[in-house]
C-alpha positions in Angstrom: 175.4 95.5 46.2 175.4 92.4 43.9 177.0 93.2 40.6 174.1 91.6 38.8 171.8 94.2 40.2 174.1 97.2 40.3 174.9 97.2 36.6 178.6 97.5 37.6 179.9 95.0 35.1 182.6 95.8 32.7 182.1 96.2 29.0 183.9 92.8 28.3 181.7 91.1 30.9 178.6 92.5 29.2 179.8 91.3 25.8 180.5 87.9 27.1 177.2 87.7 28.9 175.3 88.8 25.8 177.1 86.2 23.6 176.3 83.4 26.1 172.6 84.4 26.3 172.4 84.6 22.5 173.9 81.1 22.2 171.3 79.8 24.6 168.7 81.0 22.2 170.5 79.9 19.0 171.8 76.5 20.0 168.4 74.8 20.2 167.7 75.5 16.5 170.9 73.8 15.5 170.1 70.9 17.9 166.7 70.4 16.3 168.2 70.1 12.8 170.7 67.6 14.1 168.1 65.6 16.0 166.1 65.1 12.8 169.0 63.3 11.3 169.5 60.9 14.2 168.7 57.2 13.9 166.3 56.4 16.8 167.1 52.7 16.6 170.8 53.3 16.8 170.8 55.7 19.8 167.8 54.0 21.5 166.1 57.2 22.4 162.9 58.4 20.7 163.1 61.7 18.9 160.2 63.0 21.0 162.4 62.8 24.2 165.3 64.6 22.4 162.8 67.2 21.2 161.6 67.7 24.8 165.2 68.3 26.0 165.8 70.8 23.2 162.5 72.6 23.8 163.2 72.8 27.6 166.7 74.1 26.8 165.2 76.8 24.6 162.8 77.8 27.4 165.8 78.0 29.7 167.6 80.4 27.3 164.5 82.6 26.9 164.1 82.7 30.7 167.7 83.7 31.2 167.4 86.4 28.6 164.2 87.8 30.2 165.9 87.9 33.6 168.9 89.6 32.1 166.7 92.3 30.4 164.8 92.8 33.7 168.1 93.5 35.5 169.1 95.9 32.8 165.9 98.0 33.3 166.6 101.5 34.6 165.2 102.2 38.1 165.2 105.3 40.2 164.3 103.7 43.5 166.4 101.8 46.1 166.3 98.1 46.5 166.1 97.3 50.2 169.2 95.6 51.6 167.2 92.5 52.8 165.9 92.0 49.3 169.3 92.6 47.8 170.8 89.9 50.1 168.1 87.5 49.1 168.5 88.1 45.4 172.3 87.7 45.8 171.8 84.4 47.6 169.3 83.3 45.0 171.8 84.2 42.2 174.5 82.1 43.8 172.0 79.2 44.2 171.2 79.4 40.5 174.9 79.4 39.6 175.3 76.3 41.9 172.3 74.6 40.2 173.8 75.2 36.8 177.1 73.8 37.9 175.3 70.8 39.3 173.5 70.3 36.0 176.8 70.4 34.2 178.2 67.5 36.2 175.4 65.5 37.6 172.7 65.3 34.9 174.5 62.2 33.5 174.3 60.4 36.9 171.4 58.0 37.5 171.2 59.2 41.1 170.5 62.8 39.9 167.2 63.8 41.6 165.4 66.9 40.0 162.6 66.6 42.6 165.0 67.5 45.4 166.2 70.6 43.5 162.6 71.5 42.7 161.7 71.6 46.3 164.6 73.8 47.2 163.8 76.2 44.4 160.2 76.4 45.4 161.2 77.2 49.0 163.5 79.9 47.9 160.9 81.5 45.6 158.4 81.5 48.4 160.9 83.2 50.7 161.5 85.9 48.1 157.8 86.4 47.6 157.3 86.6 51.4 160.1 89.1 51.7 158.6 91.4 49.1 155.2 91.3 50.9 156.9 91.9 54.3 158.8 94.9 52.9 155.6 96.3 51.5 153.8 95.9 54.8 156.7 97.4 56.7 156.9 100.4 54.4 153.1 100.9 54.7 153.3 100.8 58.5 156.2 103.3 58.5 154.2 105.6 56.1 156.8 105.1 53.3 154.9 103.1 50.8 156.9 101.4 48.1 156.4 103.1 44.8 154.2 101.5 42.2 157.3 101.3 39.9 159.2 99.7 42.7 156.5 97.1 43.3 156.2 96.4 39.6 160.0 95.8 39.4 160.1 93.6 42.5 157.2 91.4 41.2 158.6 91.3 37.7 161.9 90.2 39.1 160.1 87.5 41.2 158.2 86.4 38.1 161.4 86.2 36.0 163.2 84.2 38.7 160.1 81.9 38.9 160.2 81.5 35.1 163.9 80.7 35.1 163.4 78.2 38.0 160.5 76.5 36.2 162.6 76.3 33.0 165.5 74.8 34.9 163.3 72.2 36.5 161.7 71.3 33.2 165.1 70.9 31.6 166.2 68.7 34.5 163.2 66.5 34.2 163.5 66.2 30.4 167.2 65.5 30.7 166.7 62.9 33.4 164.4 60.9 31.0 167.1 60.7 28.3 169.6 58.2 29.8 172.7 60.1 28.9 175.1 57.2 29.6 174.3 56.0 26.0 175.5 59.4 24.7 178.8 59.5 26.5 180.0 56.0 25.5 182.8 56.0 23.0 181.7 54.9 19.5 185.0 54.2 17.9 
């Protein structure tokens, strides 16, 4: 079972995760106050664009925190192995996307549309798996509990929210022209 779903993370990992998530929510506030002090003419980027990046970053933090809270919810029903595997694959894909963002968002060849298409396919696969598992359980006379269905669709919704926030951040970041920001000034 993936550690993210099993709740089998250590105390230190929980503290670290919580701190990271809180920073995701706090950092945009600090960024906004700094953005107001920037000279648009000097950096060549309108404040509106910077504001869009900051806002999308804030949405990303909120989506991550919501997904974290969903995983923390207590549940007294099993998660089918097929769904666990898909969620674990999805988690690894999100990690890979964040790593890609870390290194490639500065590159002019960075293409958020390609990532968006991949994310949409993955979400559709997850949604179809939930529907298929429900139909299969009904045919076998073992309907998935209402609580189970609510959790699965909540998890799907939270993943969709995170994916949309990631894509919005990528699009806003792509419009910035980061090469001006990484040039040495002294």
